[in-house]
PDB file with SEQRES, HELIX, SHEET and CRYST1 records, atoms N, CA, C and O in Angstrom:
SEQRES   1 A   71  MET ASP LEU MET ILE LYS ILE PRO VAL ILE LEU VAL LEU          
SEQRES   2 A   71  VAL PHE ILE VAL LEU SER LEU PHE GLN GLY MET TYR TYR          
SEQRES   3 A   71  LEU ALA LYS ASP ASP GLY GLU GLN ASP ARG THR ARG VAL          
SEQRES   4 A   71  VAL ARG ALA LEU THR VAL ARG ILE VAL LEU SER LEU LEU          
SEQRES   5 A   71  LEU PHE SER ILE LEU LEU VAL GLY TYR TRP LEU GLY ILE          
SEQRES   6 A   71  LEU GLN PRO HIS GLY LEU                                      
HELIX    1 AA1 LEU A    3  LYS A   29  1                                  27    
HELIX    2 AA2 ARG A   38  TRP A   62  1                                  25    
CRYST1    1.000    1.000    1.000  90.00  90.00  90.00 P 1           1          
ATOM      1  N   MET A   1      22.727 150.986 156.175  1.00  0.00           N  
ATOM      2  CA  MET A   1      23.564 149.905 155.680  1.00  0.00           C  
ATOM      3  C   MET A   1      23.856 148.975 156.847  1.00  0.00           C  
ATOM      4  O   MET A   1      24.180 149.425 157.946  1.00  0.00           O  
ATOM      5  N   ASP A   2      23.742 147.711 156.608  1.00  0.00           N  
ATOM      6  CA  ASP A   2      23.952 146.719 157.627  1.00  0.00           C  
ATOM      7  C   ASP A   2      25.423 146.672 158.049  1.00  0.00           C  
ATOM      8  O   ASP A   2      26.315 146.969 157.254  1.00  0.00           O  
ATOM      9  N   LEU A   3      25.662 146.296 159.302  1.00  0.00           N  
ATOM     10  CA  LEU A   3      27.026 146.276 159.840  1.00  0.00           C  
ATOM     11  C   LEU A   3      27.896 145.240 159.139  1.00  0.00           C  
ATOM     12  O   LEU A   3      29.109 145.422 159.033  1.00  0.00           O  
ATOM     13  N   MET A   4      27.288 144.149 158.656  1.00  0.00           N  
ATOM     14  CA  MET A   4      28.097 143.111 158.003  1.00  0.00           C  
ATOM     15  C   MET A   4      28.623 143.558 156.640  1.00  0.00           C  
ATOM     16  O   MET A   4      29.532 142.924 156.104  1.00  0.00           O  
ATOM     17  N   ILE A   5      28.084 144.616 156.074  1.00  0.00           N  
ATOM     18  CA  ILE A   5      28.612 145.142 154.813  1.00  0.00           C  
ATOM     19  C   ILE A   5      29.446 146.397 155.048  1.00  0.00           C  
ATOM     20  O   ILE A   5      30.323 146.716 154.245  1.00  0.00           O  
ATOM     21  N   LYS A   6      29.180 147.115 156.146  1.00  0.00           N  
ATOM     22  CA  LYS A   6      29.927 148.340 156.438  1.00  0.00           C  
ATOM     23  C   LYS A   6      31.392 148.059 156.744  1.00  0.00           C  
ATOM     24  O   LYS A   6      32.282 148.748 156.245  1.00  0.00           O  
ATOM     25  N   ILE A   7      31.634 147.050 157.560  1.00  0.00           N  
ATOM     26  CA  ILE A   7      33.012 146.760 157.987  1.00  0.00           C  
ATOM     27  C   ILE A   7      33.903 146.373 156.809  1.00  0.00           C  
ATOM     28  O   ILE A   7      34.989 146.938 156.685  1.00  0.00           O  
ATOM     29  N   PRO A   8      33.503 145.435 155.929  1.00  0.00           N  
ATOM     30  CA  PRO A   8      34.376 145.140 154.777  1.00  0.00           C  
ATOM     31  C   PRO A   8      34.576 146.327 153.848  1.00  0.00           C  
ATOM     32  O   PRO A   8      35.671 146.514 153.318  1.00  0.00           O  
ATOM     33  N   VAL A   9      33.539 147.133 153.641  1.00  0.00           N  
ATOM     34  CA  VAL A   9      33.670 148.294 152.760  1.00  0.00           C  
ATOM     35  C   VAL A   9      34.672 149.284 153.340  1.00  0.00           C  
ATOM     36  O   VAL A   9      35.533 149.788 152.619  1.00  0.00           O  
ATOM     37  N   ILE A  10      34.569 149.565 154.626  1.00  0.00           N  
ATOM     38  CA  ILE A  10      35.489 150.511 155.254  1.00  0.00           C  
ATOM     39  C   ILE A  10      36.910 149.966 155.270  1.00  0.00           C  
ATOM     40  O   ILE A  10      37.860 150.712 155.036  1.00  0.00           O  
ATOM     41  N   LEU A  11      37.068 148.659 155.546  1.00  0.00           N  
ATOM     42  CA  LEU A  11      38.406 148.061 155.540  1.00  0.00           C  
ATOM     43  C   LEU A  11      39.056 148.130 154.161  1.00  0.00           C  
ATOM     44  O   LEU A  11      40.238 148.451 154.042  1.00  0.00           O  
ATOM     45  N   VAL A  12      38.289 147.832 153.134  1.00  0.00           N  
ATOM     46  CA  VAL A  12      38.837 147.888 151.775  1.00  0.00           C  
ATOM     47  C   VAL A  12      39.195 149.322 151.407  1.00  0.00           C  
ATOM     48  O   VAL A  12      40.220 149.558 150.766  1.00  0.00           O  
ATOM     49  N   LEU A  13      38.361 150.285 151.806  1.00  0.00           N  
ATOM     50  CA  LEU A  13      38.676 151.693 151.534  1.00  0.00           C  
ATOM     51  C   LEU A  13      39.975 152.116 152.232  1.00  0.00           C  
ATOM     52  O   LEU A  13      40.786 152.839 151.651  1.00  0.00           O  
ATOM     53  N   VAL A  14      40.169 151.669 153.468  1.00  0.00           N  
ATOM     54  CA  VAL A  14      41.406 151.994 154.193  1.00  0.00           C  
ATOM     55  C   VAL A  14      42.607 151.381 153.486  1.00  0.00           C  
ATOM     56  O   VAL A  14      43.639 152.037 153.337  1.00  0.00           O  
ATOM     57  N   PHE A  15      42.485 150.131 153.049  1.00  0.00           N  
ATOM     58  CA  PHE A  15      43.598 149.491 152.345  1.00  0.00           C  
ATOM     59  C   PHE A  15      43.883 150.158 151.002  1.00  0.00           C  
ATOM     60  O   PHE A  15      45.038 150.219 150.579  1.00  0.00           O  
ATOM     61  N   ILE A  16      42.855 150.655 150.331  1.00  0.00           N  
ATOM     62  CA  ILE A  16      43.053 151.377 149.071  1.00  0.00           C  
ATOM     63  C   ILE A  16      43.857 152.646 149.317  1.00  0.00           C  
ATOM     64  O   ILE A  16      44.792 152.943 148.573  1.00  0.00           O  
ATOM     65  N   VAL A  17      43.500 153.393 150.354  1.00  0.00           N  
ATOM     66  CA  VAL A  17      44.230 154.625 150.664  1.00  0.00           C  
ATOM     67  C   VAL A  17      45.665 154.316 151.073  1.00  0.00           C  
ATOM     68  O   VAL A  17      46.587 155.020 150.662  1.00  0.00           O  
ATOM     69  N   LEU A  18      45.867 153.272 151.877  1.00  0.00           N  
ATOM     70  CA  LEU A  18      47.227 152.896 152.268  1.00  0.00           C  
ATOM     71  C   LEU A  18      48.076 152.498 151.060  1.00  0.00           C  
ATOM     72  O   LEU A  18      49.251 152.855 150.980  1.00  0.00           O  
ATOM     73  N   SER A  19      47.490 151.770 150.136  1.00  0.00           N  
ATOM     74  CA  SER A  19      48.213 151.374 148.934  1.00  0.00           C  
ATOM     75  C   SER A  19      48.550 152.578 148.069  1.00  0.00           C  
ATOM     76  O   SER A  19      49.619 152.633 147.461  1.00  0.00           O  
ATOM     77  N   LEU A  20      47.642 153.538 148.013  1.00  0.00           N  
ATOM     78  CA  LEU A  20      47.898 154.754 147.254  1.00  0.00           C  
ATOM     79  C   LEU A  20      49.070 155.530 147.852  1.00  0.00           C  
ATOM     80  O   LEU A  20      49.942 155.998 147.119  1.00  0.00           O  
ATOM     81  N   PHE A  21      49.096 155.667 149.170  1.00  0.00           N  
ATOM     82  CA  PHE A  21      50.205 156.362 149.819  1.00  0.00           C  
ATOM     83  C   PHE A  21      51.508 155.576 149.700  1.00  0.00           C  
ATOM     84  O   PHE A  21      52.582 156.167 149.594  1.00  0.00           O  
ATOM     85  N   GLN A  22      51.419 154.248 149.719  1.00  0.00           N  
ATOM     86  CA  GLN A  22      52.616 153.430 149.547  1.00  0.00           C  
ATOM     87  C   GLN A  22      53.201 153.640 148.150  1.00  0.00           C  
ATOM     88  O   GLN A  22      54.418 153.757 148.002  1.00  0.00           O  
ATOM     89  N   GLY A  23      52.361 153.690 147.142  1.00  0.00           N  
ATOM     90  CA  GLY A  23      52.838 153.954 145.787  1.00  0.00           C  
ATOM     91  C   GLY A  23      53.449 155.336 145.659  1.00  0.00           C  
ATOM     92  O   GLY A  23      54.457 155.515 144.975  1.00  0.00           O  
ATOM     93  N   MET A  24      52.839 156.320 146.318  1.00  0.00           N  
ATOM     94  CA  MET A  24      53.386 157.672 146.295  1.00  0.00           C  
ATOM     95  C   MET A  24      54.753 157.720 146.977  1.00  0.00           C  
ATOM     96  O   MET A  24      55.662 158.400 146.502  1.00  0.00           O  
ATOM     97  N   TYR A  25      54.896 157.001 148.085  1.00  0.00           N  
ATOM     98  CA  TYR A  25      56.171 156.960 148.797  1.00  0.00           C  
ATOM     99  C   TYR A  25      57.255 156.322 147.921  1.00  0.00           C  
ATOM    100  O   TYR A  25      58.361 156.849 147.810  1.00  0.00           O  
ATOM    101  N   TYR A  26      56.929 155.189 147.303  1.00  0.00           N  
ATOM    102  CA  TYR A  26      57.908 154.519 146.444  1.00  0.00           C  
ATOM    103  C   TYR A  26      58.273 155.383 145.241  1.00  0.00           C  
ATOM    104  O   TYR A  26      59.424 155.386 144.805  1.00  0.00           O  
ATOM    105  N   LEU A  27      57.308 156.110 144.709  1.00  0.00           N  
ATOM    106  CA  LEU A  27      57.572 156.980 143.572  1.00  0.00           C  
ATOM    107  C   LEU A  27      58.533 158.100 143.951  1.00  0.00           C  
ATOM    108  O   LEU A  27      59.392 158.480 143.155  1.00  0.00           O  
ATOM    109  N   ALA A  28      58.392 158.628 145.163  1.00  0.00           N  
ATOM    110  CA  ALA A  28      59.236 159.742 145.596  1.00  0.00           C  
ATOM    111  C   ALA A  28      60.606 159.282 146.089  1.00  0.00           C  
ATOM    112  O   ALA A  28      61.587 160.004 145.914  1.00  0.00           O  
ATOM    113  N   LYS A  29      60.700 158.105 146.698  1.00  0.00           N  
ATOM    114  CA  LYS A  29      61.937 157.707 147.372  1.00  0.00           C  
ATOM    115  C   LYS A  29      62.833 156.776 146.570  1.00  0.00           C  
ATOM    116  O   LYS A  29      64.038 156.734 146.819  1.00  0.00           O  
ATOM    117  N   ASP A  30      62.296 156.039 145.632  1.00  0.00           N  
ATOM    118  CA  ASP A  30      63.141 155.115 144.864  1.00  0.00           C  
ATOM    119  C   ASP A  30      64.059 155.888 143.940  1.00  0.00           C  
ATOM    120  O   ASP A  30      63.630 156.799 143.232  1.00  0.00           O  
ATOM    121  N   ASP A  31      65.320 155.514 143.956  1.00  0.00           N  
ATOM    122  CA  ASP A  31      66.288 156.197 143.096  1.00  0.00           C  
ATOM    123  C   ASP A  31      66.503 155.465 141.780  1.00  0.00           C  
ATOM    124  O   ASP A  31      67.292 155.908 140.946  1.00  0.00           O  
ATOM    125  N   GLY A  32      65.820 154.367 141.589  1.00  0.00           N  
ATOM    126  CA  GLY A  32      65.908 153.662 140.325  1.00  0.00           C  
ATOM    127  C   GLY A  32      66.892 152.506 140.329  1.00  0.00           C  
ATOM    128  O   GLY A  32      66.913 151.717 139.385  1.00  0.00           O  
ATOM    129  N   GLU A  33      67.701 152.388 141.359  1.00  0.00           N  
ATOM    130  CA  GLU A  33      68.676 151.301 141.394  1.00  0.00           C  
ATOM    131  C   GLU A  33      68.157 150.102 142.172  1.00  0.00           C  
ATOM    132  O   GLU A  33      68.644 148.985 141.997  1.00  0.00           O  
ATOM    133  N   GLN A  34      67.178 150.328 143.023  1.00  0.00           N  
ATOM    134  CA  GLN A  34      66.599 149.210 143.765  1.00  0.00           C  
ATOM    135  C   GLN A  34      65.547 148.537 142.896  1.00  0.00           C  
ATOM    136  O   GLN A  34      65.606 148.581 141.667  1.00  0.00           O  
ATOM    137  N   ASP A  35      64.603 147.926 143.551  1.00  0.00           N  
ATOM    138  CA  ASP A  35      63.516 147.272 142.843  1.00  0.00           C  
ATOM    139  C   ASP A  35      62.609 148.335 142.220  1.00  0.00           C  
ATOM    140  O   ASP A  35      61.884 149.026 142.936  1.00  0.00           O  
ATOM    141  N   ARG A  36      62.645 148.468 140.901  1.00  0.00           N  
ATOM    142  CA  ARG A  36      61.912 149.534 140.222  1.00  0.00           C  
ATOM    143  C   ARG A  36      60.439 149.204 140.001  1.00  0.00           C  
ATOM    144  O   ARG A  36      59.687 150.034 139.491  1.00  0.00           O  
ATOM    145  N   THR A  37      60.032 148.016 140.376  1.00  0.00           N  
ATOM    146  CA  THR A  37      58.641 147.642 140.139  1.00  0.00           C  
ATOM    147  C   THR A  37      57.765 147.843 141.372  1.00  0.00           C  
ATOM    148  O   THR A  37      56.593 147.467 141.352  1.00  0.00           O  
ATOM    149  N   ARG A  38      58.297 148.423 142.436  1.00  0.00           N  
ATOM    150  CA  ARG A  38      57.505 148.589 143.656  1.00  0.00           C  
ATOM    151  C   ARG A  38      56.336 149.546 143.446  1.00  0.00           C  
ATOM    152  O   ARG A  38      55.263 149.331 144.011  1.00  0.00           O  
ATOM    153  N   VAL A  39      56.515 150.579 142.662  1.00  0.00           N  
ATOM    154  CA  VAL A  39      55.425 151.521 142.394  1.00  0.00           C  
ATOM    155  C   VAL A  39      54.319 150.818 141.609  1.00  0.00           C  
ATOM    156  O   VAL A  39      53.136 150.975 141.912  1.00  0.00           O  
ATOM    157  N   VAL A  40      54.701 150.065 140.630  1.00  0.00           N  
ATOM    158  CA  VAL A  40      53.724 149.351 139.801  1.00  0.00           C  
ATOM    159  C   VAL A  40      52.974 148.327 140.640  1.00  0.00           C  
ATOM    160  O   VAL A  40      51.761 148.176 140.497  1.00  0.00           O  
ATOM    161  N   ARG A  41      53.691 147.618 141.518  1.00  0.00           N  
ATOM    162  CA  ARG A  41      53.037 146.641 142.388  1.00  0.00           C  
ATOM    163  C   ARG A  41      52.049 147.305 143.334  1.00  0.00           C  
ATOM    164  O   ARG A  41      50.946 146.797 143.530  1.00  0.00           O  
ATOM    165  N   ALA A  42      52.429 148.435 143.924  1.00  0.00           N  
ATOM    166  CA  ALA A  42      51.539 149.136 144.849  1.00  0.00           C  
ATOM    167  C   ALA A  42      50.289 149.625 144.134  1.00  0.00           C  
ATOM    168  O   ALA A  42      49.192 149.534 144.686  1.00  0.00           O  
ATOM    169  N   LEU A  43      50.429 150.137 142.933  1.00  0.00           N  
ATOM    170  CA  LEU A  43      49.270 150.612 142.189  1.00  0.00           C  
ATOM    171  C   LEU A  43      48.412 149.459 141.666  1.00  0.00           C  
ATOM    172  O   LEU A  43      47.198 149.609 141.525  1.00  0.00           O  
ATOM    173  N   THR A  44      49.025 148.323 141.379  1.00  0.00           N  
ATOM    174  CA  THR A  44      48.262 147.144 140.982  1.00  0.00           C  
ATOM    175  C   THR A  44      47.416 146.636 142.141  1.00  0.00           C  
ATOM    176  O   THR A  44      46.269 146.231 141.951  1.00  0.00           O  
ATOM    177  N   VAL A  45      47.983 146.660 143.336  1.00  0.00           N  
ATOM    178  CA  VAL A  45      47.221 146.274 144.523  1.00  0.00           C  
ATOM    179  C   VAL A  45      46.033 147.213 144.714  1.00  0.00           C  
ATOM    180  O   VAL A  45      44.945 146.769 145.080  1.00  0.00           O  
ATOM    181  N   ARG A  46      46.234 148.502 144.470  1.00  0.00           N  
ATOM    182  CA  ARG A  46      45.147 149.471 144.611  1.00  0.00           C  
ATOM    183  C   ARG A  46      44.036 149.190 143.613  1.00  0.00           C  
ATOM    184  O   ARG A  46      42.858 149.289 143.957  1.00  0.00           O  
ATOM    185  N   ILE A  47      44.386 148.847 142.399  1.00  0.00           N  
ATOM    186  CA  ILE A  47      43.380 148.543 141.381  1.00  0.00           C  
ATOM    187  C   ILE A  47      42.597 147.283 141.749  1.00  0.00           C  
ATOM    188  O   ILE A  47      41.376 147.241 141.600  1.00  0.00           O  
ATOM    189  N   VAL A  48      43.296 146.265 142.225  1.00  0.00           N  
ATOM    190  CA  VAL A  48      42.629 145.029 142.626  1.00  0.00           C  
ATOM    191  C   VAL A  48      41.690 145.288 143.803  1.00  0.00           C  
ATOM    192  O   VAL A  48      40.576 144.764 143.836  1.00  0.00           O  
ATOM    193  N   LEU A  49      42.135 146.094 144.768  1.00  0.00           N  
ATOM    194  CA  LEU A  49      41.278 146.428 145.901  1.00  0.00           C  
ATOM    195  C   LEU A  49      40.064 147.245 145.465  1.00  0.00           C  
ATOM    196  O   LEU A  49      38.974 147.075 146.011  1.00  0.00           O  
ATOM    197  N   SER A  50      40.246 148.121 144.494  1.00  0.00           N  
ATOM    198  CA  SER A  50      39.114 148.893 143.978  1.00  0.00           C  
ATOM    199  C   SER A  50      38.093 147.997 143.292  1.00  0.00           C  
ATOM    200  O   SER A  50      36.888 148.195 143.441  1.00  0.00           O  
ATOM    201  N   LEU A  51      38.570 147.023 142.549  1.00  0.00           N  
ATOM    202  CA  LEU A  51      37.655 146.063 141.922  1.00  0.00           C  
ATOM    203  C   LEU A  51      36.946 145.212 142.971  1.00  0.00           C  
ATOM    204  O   LEU A  51      35.769 144.885 142.818  1.00  0.00           O  
ATOM    205  N   LEU A  52      37.661 144.854 144.036  1.00  0.00           N  
ATOM    206  CA  LEU A  52      37.046 144.112 145.128  1.00  0.00           C  
ATOM    207  C   LEU A  52      35.956 144.937 145.802  1.00  0.00           C  
ATOM    208  O   LEU A  52      34.883 144.418 146.111  1.00  0.00           O  
ATOM    209  N   LEU A  53      36.225 146.209 146.027  1.00  0.00           N  
ATOM    210  CA  LEU A  53      35.222 147.091 146.633  1.00  0.00           C  
ATOM    211  C   LEU A  53      33.997 147.201 145.735  1.00  0.00           C  
ATOM    212  O   LEU A  53      32.868 147.139 146.221  1.00  0.00           O  
ATOM    213  N   PHE A  54      34.203 147.362 144.447  1.00  0.00           N  
ATOM    214  CA  PHE A  54      33.091 147.454 143.509  1.00  0.00           C  
ATOM    215  C   PHE A  54      32.256 146.181 143.526  1.00  0.00           C  
ATOM    216  O   PHE A  54      31.027 146.245 143.490  1.00  0.00           O  
ATOM    217  N   SER A  55      32.911 145.027 143.582  1.00  0.00           N  
ATOM    218  CA  SER A  55      32.168 143.768 143.599  1.00  0.00           C  
ATOM    219  C   SER A  55      31.430 143.576 144.927  1.00  0.00           C  
ATOM    220  O   SER A  55      30.333 143.016 144.937  1.00  0.00           O  
ATOM    221  N   ILE A  56      32.005 144.025 146.045  1.00  0.00           N  
ATOM    222  CA  ILE A  56      31.300 143.957 147.322  1.00  0.00           C  
ATOM    223  C   ILE A  56      30.040 144.805 147.274  1.00  0.00           C  
ATOM    224  O   ILE A  56      28.985 144.385 147.750  1.00  0.00           O  
ATOM    225  N   LEU A  57      30.147 145.994 146.702  1.00  0.00           N  
ATOM    226  CA  LEU A  57      28.981 146.865 146.600  1.00  0.00           C  
ATOM    227  C   LEU A  57      27.916 146.278 145.679  1.00  0.00           C  
ATOM    228  O   LEU A  57      26.722 146.375 145.965  1.00  0.00           O  
ATOM    229  N   LEU A  58      28.347 145.666 144.571  1.00  0.00           N  
ATOM    230  CA  LEU A  58      27.374 145.032 143.672  1.00  0.00           C  
ATOM    231  C   LEU A  58      26.661 143.861 144.333  1.00  0.00           C  
ATOM    232  O   LEU A  58      25.444 143.718 144.209  1.00  0.00           O  
ATOM    233  N   VAL A  59      27.411 143.032 145.027  1.00  0.00           N  
ATOM    234  CA  VAL A  59      26.810 141.882 145.706  1.00  0.00           C  
ATOM    235  C   VAL A  59      25.850 142.363 146.796  1.00  0.00           C  
ATOM    236  O   VAL A  59      24.772 141.794 146.971  1.00  0.00           O  
ATOM    237  N   GLY A  60      26.235 143.397 147.520  1.00  0.00           N  
ATOM    238  CA  GLY A  60      25.349 143.955 148.536  1.00  0.00           C  
ATOM    239  C   GLY A  60      24.061 144.486 147.939  1.00  0.00           C  
ATOM    240  O   GLY A  60      22.992 144.345 148.534  1.00  0.00           O  
ATOM    241  N   TYR A  61      24.153 145.090 146.777  1.00  0.00           N  
ATOM    242  CA  TYR A  61      22.958 145.594 146.095  1.00  0.00           C  
ATOM    243  C   TYR A  61      22.079 144.439 145.613  1.00  0.00           C  
ATOM    244  O   TYR A  61      20.860 144.469 145.781  1.00  0.00           O  
ATOM    245  N   TRP A  62      22.706 143.420 145.013  1.00  0.00           N  
ATOM    246  CA  TRP A  62      21.937 142.287 144.498  1.00  0.00           C  
ATOM    247  C   TRP A  62      21.253 141.501 145.615  1.00  0.00           C  
ATOM    248  O   TRP A  62      20.162 140.966 145.421  1.00  0.00           O  
ATOM    249  N   LEU A  63      21.899 141.430 146.794  1.00  0.00           N  
ATOM    250  CA  LEU A  63      21.301 140.707 147.913  1.00  0.00           C  
ATOM    251  C   LEU A  63      20.273 141.544 148.670  1.00  0.00           C  
ATOM    252  O   LEU A  63      19.592 141.033 149.560  1.00  0.00           O  
ATOM    253  N   GLY A  64      20.159 142.810 148.327  1.00  0.00           N  
ATOM    254  CA  GLY A  64      19.185 143.665 148.971  1.00  0.00           C  
ATOM    255  C   GLY A  64      19.673 144.306 150.256  1.00  0.00           C  
ATOM    256  O   GLY A  64      18.893 144.938 150.968  1.00  0.00           O  
ATOM    257  N   ILE A  65      20.963 144.149 150.564  1.00  0.00           N  
ATOM    258  CA  ILE A  65      21.522 144.747 151.778  1.00  0.00           C  
ATOM    259  C   ILE A  65      21.696 146.238 151.583  1.00  0.00           C  
ATOM    260  O   ILE A  65      21.466 147.017 152.508  1.00  0.00           O  
ATOM    261  N   LEU A  66      22.098 146.643 150.396  1.00  0.00           N  
ATOM    262  CA  LEU A  66      22.291 148.043 150.066  1.00  0.00           C  
ATOM    263  C   LEU A  66      21.114 148.521 149.226  1.00  0.00           C  
ATOM    264  O   LEU A  66      20.715 147.853 148.272  1.00  0.00           O  
ATOM    265  N   GLN A  67      20.571 149.648 149.572  1.00  0.00           N  
ATOM    266  CA  GLN A  67      19.454 150.212 148.844  1.00  0.00           C  
ATOM    267  C   GLN A  67      19.829 151.607 148.358  1.00  0.00           C  
ATOM    268  O   GLN A  67      20.313 152.415 149.150  1.00  0.00           O  
ATOM    269  N   PRO A  68      19.619 151.914 147.072  1.00  0.00           N  
ATOM    270  CA  PRO A  68      19.874 153.265 146.596  1.00  0.00           C  
ATOM    271  C   PRO A  68      18.807 154.207 147.137  1.00  0.00           C  
ATOM    272  O   PRO A  68      17.682 153.802 147.430  1.00  0.00           O  
ATOM    273  N   HIS A  69      19.188 155.466 147.260  1.00  0.00           N  
ATOM    274  CA  HIS A  69      18.227 156.462 147.722  1.00  0.00           C  
ATOM    275  C   HIS A  69      18.330 157.684 146.826  1.00  0.00           C  
ATOM    276  O   HIS A  69      19.389 157.977 146.272  1.00  0.00           O  
ATOM    277  N   GLY A  70      17.238 158.378 146.694  1.00  0.00           N  
ATOM    278  CA  GLY A  70      17.214 159.607 145.901  1.00  0.00           C  
ATOM    279  C   GLY A  70      17.550 160.800 146.778  1.00  0.00           C  
ATOM    280  O   GLY A  70      17.181 160.847 147.951  1.00  0.00           O  
ATOM    281  N   LEU A  71      18.241 161.745 146.207  1.00  0.00           N  
ATOM    282  CA  LEU A  71      18.596 162.917 147.003  1.00  0.00           C  
ATOM    283  C   LEU A  71      17.561 163.986 146.841  1.00  0.00           C  
ATOM    284  O   LEU A  71      17.682 165.058 147.435  1.00  0.00           O  
TER     285      LEU A  71                                                      
END                                                                             
């Protein structure tokens, strides 16, 4: 895999994991009296980042940068 596609893929994966942990933290620590939508916002960010990762992988495949391999 070319370096110009590896870096964005890895960065998006890191942000997805961070957003997942942020949602878990808000779910465990919010007592319900503060902003109750923080968990939903964190998980929405994770979904958007996942869609971004999927589109990066599709574009990489269509441009020929990513090649599937058989195991």
